[in-house]
C-alpha positions as CSV (number, residue, x, y, z in Angstrom):
1,M,-5.0,-14.0,-11.0
2,V,-7.6,-10.6,-11.2
3,A,-8.9,-11.6,-14.4
4,V,-9.9,-14.9,-12.9
5,S,-11.0,-13.5,-10.1
6,A,-13.3,-11.3,-11.8
7,A,-14.8,-13.8,-13.5
8,I,-15.0,-16.4,-10.7
9,S,-16.6,-13.3,-8.6
10,E,-19.4,-12.1,-11.6
11,R,-20.6,-15.7,-12.1
12,V,-20.8,-16.5,-8.2
13,L,-23.3,-13.0,-7.9
14,D,-24.9,-14.1,-11.2
15,R,-25.8,-17.4,-9.5
16,L,-26.8,-15.9,-6.6
17,S,-28.8,-13.1,-8.4
18,R,-30.9,-15.7,-10.0
19,T,-31.3,-17.9,-6.4
20,Q,-32.3,-14.8,-5.2
21,G,-34.9,-13.7,-7.8
22,R,-36.4,-17.1,-7.8
23,F,-36.5,-17.3,-3.7
24,L,-38.7,-14.1,-3.6
25,D,-40.6,-14.9,-6.7
26,G,-41.4,-18.3,-4.5
27,L,-42.1,-16.0,-1.4
28,A,-44.4,-13.4,-3.3
29,E,-46.3,-16.5,-4.7
30,T,-47.3,-17.7,-1.6
31,Y,-47.9,-14.3,0.1
32,L,-50.1,-13.5,-2.8
33,D,-52.0,-16.7,-3.4
34,G,-52.8,-16.9,0.4
35,L,-53.8,-13.4,0.6
36,S,-56.0,-14.1,-2.9
37,S,-57.7,-16.7,-1.0
38,A,-58.7,-14.4,2.2
39,V,-59.8,-11.3,0.5
40,V,-61.7,-12.7,-2.7
41,P,-64.9,-13.0,-0.5
42,A,-64.3,-9.6,1.1
43,V,-64.0,-8.1,-2.7
44,L,-67.3,-9.6,-3.7
45,R,-69.2,-7.8,-1.2
46,A,-66.9,-4.8,-1.2
47,D,-66.3,-4.9,2.3
48,V,-63.5,-2.9,3.1
49,W,-62.8,-3.1,6.4
50,E,-62.9,-7.4,5.6
51,V,-60.3,-6.8,2.9
52,F,-58.2,-4.1,5.4
53,D,-58.5,-6.9,8.3
54,A,-57.2,-9.4,5.8
55,L,-54.3,-7.3,4.9
56,D,-53.3,-6.5,8.2
57,R,-53.3,-10.3,9.2
58,S,-51.5,-11.0,6.1
59,A,-48.3,-8.6,7.1
60,S,-47.7,-10.3,10.3
61,S,-47.8,-14.1,8.7
62,Y,-45.3,-13.5,6.4
63,G,-42.2,-11.3,8.0
64,A,-39.6,-13.4,5.8
65,L,-40.9,-11.7,2.4
66,A,-41.2,-7.5,4.6
67,P,-43.7,-6.7,2.8
68,L,-43.9,-2.9,2.4
69,E,-47.4,-1.8,1.2
70,T,-50.6,-4.1,-0.1
71,I,-53.3,-2.4,-2.1
72,V,-56.5,-4.7,-3.3
73,T,-58.3,-3.0,-6.3
74,G,-62.0,-3.5,-7.4
75,A,-63.6,-4.6,-10.7
76,D,-63.3,-1.0,-11.3
77,G,-59.7,0.0,-10.3
78,R,-60.9,2.1,-7.1
79,V,-58.8,1.1,-3.8
80,L,-61.0,-0.9,-1.6
81,A,-58.2,-1.1,1.0
82,A,-55.1,-0.3,1.7
83,S,-52.1,-1.4,4.4
84,D,-51.3,2.2,5.3
85,P,-55.0,4.1,5.0
86,G,-53.5,7.2,5.5
87,R,-51.2,7.1,1.9
88,I,-53.9,5.0,0.1
89,A,-57.4,6.2,1.0
90,A,-60.5,3.6,0.5
91,Y,-62.5,4.2,-2.7
92,S,-60.1,6.8,-4.3
93,E,-58.3,6.2,-7.6
94,L,-55.1,4.0,-7.9
95,P,-51.8,6.1,-8.9
96,K,-51.2,6.0,-12.3
97,A,-47.2,5.0,-11.0
98,Y,-48.3,1.9,-9.4
99,V,-49.8,0.5,-12.5
100,E,-47.0,1.6,-14.6
101,R,-44.0,0.0,-12.2
102,Y,-44.3,-4.0,-13.7
103,G,-42.1,-5.9,-15.4
104,S,-42.7,-8.8,-17.5
105,G,-42.1,-11.2,-14.3
106,L,-43.8,-11.9,-11.5
107,V,-41.6,-9.5,-9.4
108,T,-40.1,-6.4,-10.4
109,I,-37.1,-5.0,-8.2
110,D,-36.1,-1.5,-8.1
111,E,-32.4,-1.3,-7.2
112,T,-32.7,2.4,-6.5
113,S,-35.3,2.3,-4.0
114,M,-34.5,-1.5,-2.8
115,T,-37.8,-2.3,-3.5
116,G,-39.7,-4.9,-5.4
117,F,-43.3,-5.0,-7.1
118,A,-45.5,-7.8,-7.6
119,R,-49.6,-8.5,-8.7
120,R,-52.0,-10.5,-8.9
121,D,-55.5,-10.4,-10.4
122,L,-58.0,-11.8,-8.3
123,V,-61.1,-13.7,-10.8
124,Y,-64.0,-15.2,-9.7
125,Q,-66.0,-17.8,-12.3
126,G,-64.0,-16.5,-14.7
127,L,-64.4,-12.7,-14.3
128,P,-62.0,-10.0,-13.1
129,I,-63.2,-9.0,-9.8
130,G,-60.2,-7.2,-8.7
131,T,-56.4,-6.9,-8.1
132,I,-53.6,-7.3,-5.3
133,H,-50.9,-4.5,-5.7
134,A,-47.5,-5.5,-3.1
135,T,-44.4,-3.7,-2.2
136,F,-41.5,-5.7,-0.2
137,D,-38.7,-4.7,0.9
138,V,-35.3,-6.0,-0.7
139,A,-32.8,-4.4,1.1
140,H,-31.8,-7.4,2.8
141,L,-31.0,-9.3,-0.6
142,F,-28.9,-6.6,-1.1
143,A,-27.4,-6.5,1.8
144,E,-26.8,-10.4,1.2
145,R,-25.1,-9.4,-2.3
146,R,-23.4,-6.9,-0.8
147,E,-21.7,-9.1,1.6
148,I,-21.0,-12.0,-0.7
149,L,-19.0,-9.2,-3.1
150,I,-17.0,-8.4,-0.1
151,T,-16.2,-11.7,1.4
152,L,-15.2,-13.1,-2.7
153,L,-13.3,-9.6,-3.2
154,V,-11.1,-10.5,0.3
155,T,-10.8,-14.3,-0.3
156,N,-9.8,-14.1,-4.3
157,G,-7.2,-10.7,-3.3
158,V,-6.1,-12.5,-0.7
159,L,-5.3,-15.9,-3.1
160,A,-4.2,-13.7,-5.8
161,A,-1.6,-11.8,-3.6
162,L,-0.8,-15.8,-2.4
163,F,-0.7,-17.0,-5.3
164,S,1.2,-14.0,-7.0
165,L,3.8,-14.2,-4.4
166,G,4.2,-17.8,-5.3
167,G,4.3,-17.3,-8.7
168,F,7.1,-14.0,-8.3
169,L,8.8,-16.7,-6.3
170,L,8.9,-19.3,-8.6
171,V,10.0,-17.5,-11.3
172,R,12.8,-15.6,-9.5
173,R,14.2,-19.0,-9.2
174,M,13.5,-20.2,-12.3
175,I,15.4,-17.2,-14.1
176,G,17.9,-17.0,-11.4
177,P,20.5,-19.2,-13.9
178,M,19.5,-16.9,-16.0
179,R,20.7,-13.5,-14.2
180,I,24.3,-16.1,-14.0
181,L,24.7,-16.3,-17.7
182,E,23.5,-13.0,-18.3
183,S,26.1,-11.1,-15.9
184,H,28.7,-13.6,-17.5
185,M,27.9,-12.4,-21.3
186,R,27.8,-8.9,-20.6
187,A,31.3,-9.2,-18.5
188,A,32.4,-11.3,-22.1
189,A,30.8,-8.7,-24.3
190,N,33.3,-6.3,-22.1
191,G,36.2,-8.3,-23.0
192,T,36.8,-10.1,-19.5
193,A,34.5,-13.5,-20.8
194,E,35.1,-16.0,-17.6
195,P,33.7,-19.6,-17.6
196,I,30.6,-20.1,-14.8
197,S,32.1,-21.8,-12.0
198,L,30.4,-25.5,-10.7
199,N,29.3,-23.9,-7.4
200,E,26.8,-21.8,-9.6
201,F,25.7,-24.6,-11.5
202,P,21.6,-25.6,-10.6
203,S,21.9,-29.0,-8.9
204,R,17.8,-29.7,-10.0
205,D,17.8,-28.1,-13.7
206,P,20.2,-30.4,-16.4
207,E,19.0,-28.4,-19.0
208,V,20.3,-25.1,-17.4
209,A,23.3,-27.3,-16.4
210,S,24.0,-28.1,-19.8
211,L,23.6,-24.5,-21.1
212,F,26.1,-23.3,-19.1
213,R,28.6,-26.3,-19.8
214,G,27.6,-25.4,-23.6
215,Y,29.0,-21.5,-22.8
216,N,32.2,-22.4,-20.5
217,V,32.9,-24.3,-23.7
218,L,33.0,-21.3,-25.7
219,V,34.8,-19.5,-23.4
220,H,37.6,-22.1,-23.5
221,S,36.9,-22.2,-26.9
222,E,37.3,-18.6,-27.6
223,R,40.4,-18.4,-25.2
224,E,42.2,-20.9,-27.3
225,R,41.1,-19.2,-30.5
226,A,42.5,-16.0,-29.3
227,N,45.8,-17.5,-27.8
228,L,46.4,-19.4,-30.9
229,A,45.8,-16.4,-33.2
230,M,48.3,-14.3,-30.7
231,Q,50.9,-17.1,-31.4
232,L,49.8,-17.5,-35.2
233,A,50.7,-13.3,-35.3
234,E,53.8,-13.7,-33.3
235,E,55.0,-16.3,-35.6
236,E,54.2,-14.3,-38.6
237,K,55.8,-11.2,-37.6
238,L,59.0,-13.4,-37.0
239,A,58.3,-14.9,-40.4
240,S,58.6,-11.6,-41.9
241,L,61.4,-10.2,-39.7
242,G,63.5,-13.7,-41.3
243,R,61.9,-12.7,-44.8
244,L,63.9,-9.1,-44.1
245,A,67.3,-10.5,-42.5
246,S,68.3,-12.3,-45.7
247,G,67.9,-8.7,-47.4
248,M,69.6,-6.9,-44.6
249,A,72.4,-9.2,-44.3
250,H,72.8,-8.1,-47.6
251,E,72.6,-4.8,-47.2
252,I,74.9,-5.1,-43.8
253,N,77.5,-7.2,-45.9
254,N,78.2,-5.1,-48.9
255,P,79.1,-2.3,-46.7
256,L,81.3,-4.3,-44.8
257,G,83.6,-5.5,-47.8
258,G,84.3,-1.9,-48.3
259,L,85.0,-1.6,-44.6
260,F,87.8,-4.3,-44.6
261,N,89.4,-3.1,-48.0
262,A,89.8,0.3,-46.1
263,I,91.3,-1.5,-43.1
264,D,93.9,-3.1,-45.4
265,T,94.5,0.3,-46.7
266,L,95.0,1.7,-43.8
267,K,97.3,-0.9,-42.6
268,T,99.4,-0.2,-45.6
269,H,99.3,3.2,-46.4
270,G,98.0,4.6,-43.2
271,S,100.8,7.0,-42.8
272,T,99.7,8.6,-46.2
273,P,97.6,12.2,-44.8
274,G,95.2,11.6,-48.1
275,V,94.8,7.6,-48.0
276,R,94.3,7.8,-44.5
277,D,91.6,10.5,-44.8
278,T,89.9,8.7,-47.5
279,S,89.8,5.4,-45.8
280,I,88.4,6.8,-42.6
281,S,85.3,8.7,-45.0
282,L,84.7,5.6,-46.0
283,I,84.6,3.7,-43.0
284,E,82.2,6.0,-41.4
285,R,80.0,6.3,-43.9
286,G,79.8,2.6,-44.3
287,L,79.3,2.3,-40.5
288,Q,76.9,4.6,-40.5
289,G,74.3,2.8,-43.1
290,I,75.2,-0.8,-41.0
291,R,73.3,1.5,-38.0
292,E,70.6,3.3,-40.1
293,V,69.8,-0.4,-41.1
294,V,69.7,-1.9,-37.7
295,E,68.1,0.8,-36.0
296,A,65.0,1.0,-38.2
297,A,64.7,-3.0,-37.9
298,L,65.1,-2.5,-33.5
299,A,62.6,0.4,-34.1
300,T,60.1,-1.7,-35.7
301,Y,60.3,-5.0,-33.6
302,R,61.2,-4.2,-30.4
303,P,57.9,-2.7,-28.3
304,E,60.3,-0.2,-26.1
305,R,61.6,1.5,-28.8
306,S,58.3,1.9,-30.6
307,S,56.6,3.7,-27.7
308,R,57.7,7.5,-28.9
309,L,55.9,9.2,-31.4
310,L,55.5,9.3,-35.6
311,S,57.5,11.1,-37.8
312,A,58.6,11.5,-40.8
313,A,62.0,9.7,-40.5
314,D,60.0,6.4,-39.5
315,L,58.4,5.9,-42.6
316,E,62.1,6.4,-44.1
317,D,63.1,3.5,-41.8
318,V,60.1,1.4,-43.3
319,R,61.4,2.0,-46.5
320,L,64.9,0.7,-46.1
321,L,63.3,-2.3,-44.6
322,V,61.8,-3.2,-47.7
323,K,64.5,-2.3,-50.4
324,P,66.2,-5.8,-49.9
325,E,62.9,-7.3,-50.5
326,L,62.2,-5.3,-53.8
327,V,65.8,-5.9,-55.0
328,R,65.6,-9.4,-54.5
329,R,62.4,-9.3,-56.8
330,R,63.7,-6.7,-59.1
331,Q,60.7,-4.5,-58.1
332,R,60.4,-0.7,-58.2
333,L,58.6,1.8,-55.2
334,N,56.7,4.5,-56.2
335,W,57.4,6.6,-52.8
336,A,55.3,10.1,-52.4
337,V,55.6,11.4,-48.4
338,D,53.7,14.9,-48.0
339,W,54.8,15.8,-44.7
340,T,52.9,18.8,-44.1
341,V,53.2,18.4,-40.5
342,P,55.1,19.8,-37.0
343,H,58.0,17.0,-36.9
344,E,56.3,13.8,-35.0
345,L,51.8,13.0,-34.7
346,P,50.6,12.3,-32.1
347,V,50.4,9.2,-32.0
348,K,52.9,5.8,-31.7
349,S,55.3,4.9,-34.4
350,G,55.8,1.1,-33.8
351,P,51.6,0.2,-34.5
352,V,52.0,2.7,-37.6
353,R,55.7,1.1,-39.1
354,Q,54.5,-2.3,-38.8
355,A,51.0,-2.1,-40.2
356,V,52.8,-0.3,-43.3
357,L,55.5,-2.5,-43.4
358,N,53.1,-5.8,-43.4
359,L,51.0,-3.9,-46.2
360,L,54.2,-3.4,-48.2
361,L,55.2,-6.8,-48.2
362,N,51.8,-8.4,-49.4
363,A,52.1,-5.8,-51.7
364,S,55.7,-6.9,-52.8
365,A,54.9,-10.7,-52.7
366,A,51.3,-9.9,-54.5
367,T,53.4,-7.9,-57.5
368,V,55.2,-10.2,-59.8
369,E,58.7,-9.9,-60.2
370,G,60.0,-6.7,-62.2
371,G,56.4,-5.0,-61.3
372,E,55.7,-2.0,-59.3
373,I,54.5,-1.1,-56.0
374,G,53.3,2.1,-54.6
375,F,53.0,3.9,-51.0
376,A,51.8,7.6,-50.2
377,A,51.4,9.1,-46.8
378,S,49.8,12.4,-46.4
379,G,49.8,13.5,-42.9
380,S,47.9,16.8,-41.4
381,T,47.3,17.7,-38.2
382,D,43.7,15.8,-37.5
383,R,44.4,12.6,-39.6
384,L,47.0,10.9,-41.5
385,R,46.3,8.5,-44.8
386,L,48.0,6.1,-46.1
387,E,47.9,4.3,-49.5
388,I,49.6,1.1,-50.4
389,H,49.2,0.1,-54.1
390,D,50.0,-3.1,-56.0
391,E,49.9,-4.3,-59.5
392,G,48.7,-7.8,-58.1
393,P,45.3,-10.0,-59.0
394,G,43.3,-8.4,-56.1
395,I,43.1,-10.0,-52.8
396,P,40.4,-12.6,-52.6
397,D,37.4,-12.1,-50.0
398,D,38.0,-13.9,-47.5
399,I,41.2,-12.3,-46.6
400,A,39.8,-8.9,-47.6
401,G,37.4,-9.2,-45.2
402,I,40.2,-9.6,-42.1
403,L,41.2,-5.6,-42.9
404,V,37.4,-4.4,-43.8
405,D,35.1,-6.7,-41.5
406,S,34.3,-6.4,-37.5
407,D,35.0,-10.4,-37.5
408,P,38.4,-11.4,-39.0
409,G,36.8,-14.7,-39.7
410,P,37.7,-18.0,-40.7
411,A,40.6,-17.3,-43.1
412,V,42.6,-16.1,-39.2
413,R,41.2,-19.2,-37.6
414,V,43.6,-21.4,-40.1
415,G,46.0,-19.2,-39.8
416,R,45.9,-17.1,-43.2
417,G,46.7,-13.2,-43.5
418,L,48.0,-12.5,-40.2
419,G,49.5,-9.8,-41.1
420,L,46.5,-8.3,-42.3
421,W,44.9,-9.1,-38.7
422,M,47.6,-7.3,-37.0
423,V,47.0,-4.2,-39.7
424,R,43.3,-4.7,-38.6
425,R,44.0,-4.7,-34.8
426,V,46.4,-1.4,-35.3
427,V,43.9,0.3,-37.3
428,D,41.3,-0.6,-34.5
429,E,43.1,0.7,-31.5
430,L,43.8,4.2,-33.4
431,A,40.2,3.9,-34.2
432,G,41.0,4.3,-37.8
433,S,39.7,3.2,-41.2
434,V,40.4,0.5,-43.7
435,T,39.1,0.5,-47.5
436,I,40.3,-1.7,-50.6
437,A,39.3,-0.5,-54.2
438,G,40.9,-1.5,-57.4
439,K,42.9,-0.1,-60.1
440,P,41.4,0.9,-63.3
441,E,45.2,-0.6,-64.8
442,G,45.2,-3.2,-62.4
443,G,46.0,-4.1,-59.0
444,T,44.7,-2.9,-55.2
445,V,44.8,0.1,-53.2
446,V,44.3,-0.2,-49.6
447,T,43.9,3.0,-47.7
448,L,44.4,3.7,-44.0
449,V,43.0,6.8,-42.5
450,L,44.2,7.4,-38.7
451,P,42.5,10.1,-36.6
452,L,45.1,12.2,-34.7
453,S,42.0,14.3,-32.6
454,R,40.3,12.6,-29.9
455,E,36.9,14.1,-31.0
456,D,37.7,12.2,-34.4
457,R,38.7,9.1,-32.5
458,R,35.8,9.3,-30.6
459,A,33.2,9.6,-34.0
460,N,35.1,7.0,-35.2
461,A,34.7,4.5,-32.6
462,A,31.0,5.1,-32.4
């Protein structure tokens, strides 16, 4: 609006200036024509008084032109008469500044003094007999331009303010729905995605309403996907529990046979001290083994028992839980735990146990029967490093992306790799990192690094 107002004002003032120039040229032409007719006879006779009288009468006749000074010179350039004889005396030399002040047009304007200058050569029968030098007051023309400029500035300023206010209100109304969408998207980025209520839908803007509906569909779809992923994750957790249940049943059933044999021995030979002590010792060791297996399973799959801090015993529980699966597949476990830290690390044991168990089960599934899988753990005061390796063909790219990419990708959406997705969630919650590498002799190594200090966690999260 400012640029348009400036352009309009410039054009109006330019048109006014040219109109005033033509008007002034017309008045000056009329003034000089009339004055020439009146003074030519007197100039021919060199009658100073008659020339002065003509100048005096013309000043009152052309008040609209506002002549300030008029000088008539003869053919020799000397002054015959001037409207102000006190400044320019008769028969004196015309000052040089009067001769040099004219431009190419009829009237030359000096904006500094706000005066205009014009000249007319007096000719009689083709011979020059003198010249008229006239000075006009053009201050009223500049005053008119100034008034027009002020009027334009005020008018354009008011219009610009009105149009700007109208534009601001219009744009604010237009972007109002976008602000609603922005607030919901910011909330979604912070993990609290909520659909836009129908009350916030614009009634007169179908395009924005369609955009809002699309956003709501996206929110509902994301909620369904998250719920489905959580449901599938729980099912995967139960499935892995079922895989271990058969092995655990075997681990429990074996000592139960010995326990029943010891009980039968007690019934028959319980009065014999040596037999009684031996049988009771066998029953105690068998029950202790059963209790260890059950406690390891409970600590892994019951959240209320997994809130305690991680210790080396927790990793031994995982070793005990995965043993039945390894026995079933006739696989070997290369176990290396370097625990050079205090008894417990400042991290919850449940999520770490679950992550290690899932990775070991996946490593067992990827390794052929009779093969070998490995686990290495090294703990220090500031971080915990866990390595699981197998002898399998490698992890497919879409499944590997579940561990190393921020977006779990399409594999999880179709129900694949949910165990790895659970591992990734555990690592993210603990602000850790995951790397996948191949071994030169074949197989894959998955490495988890979990920071234990708050500073390391903040740095990894950033």
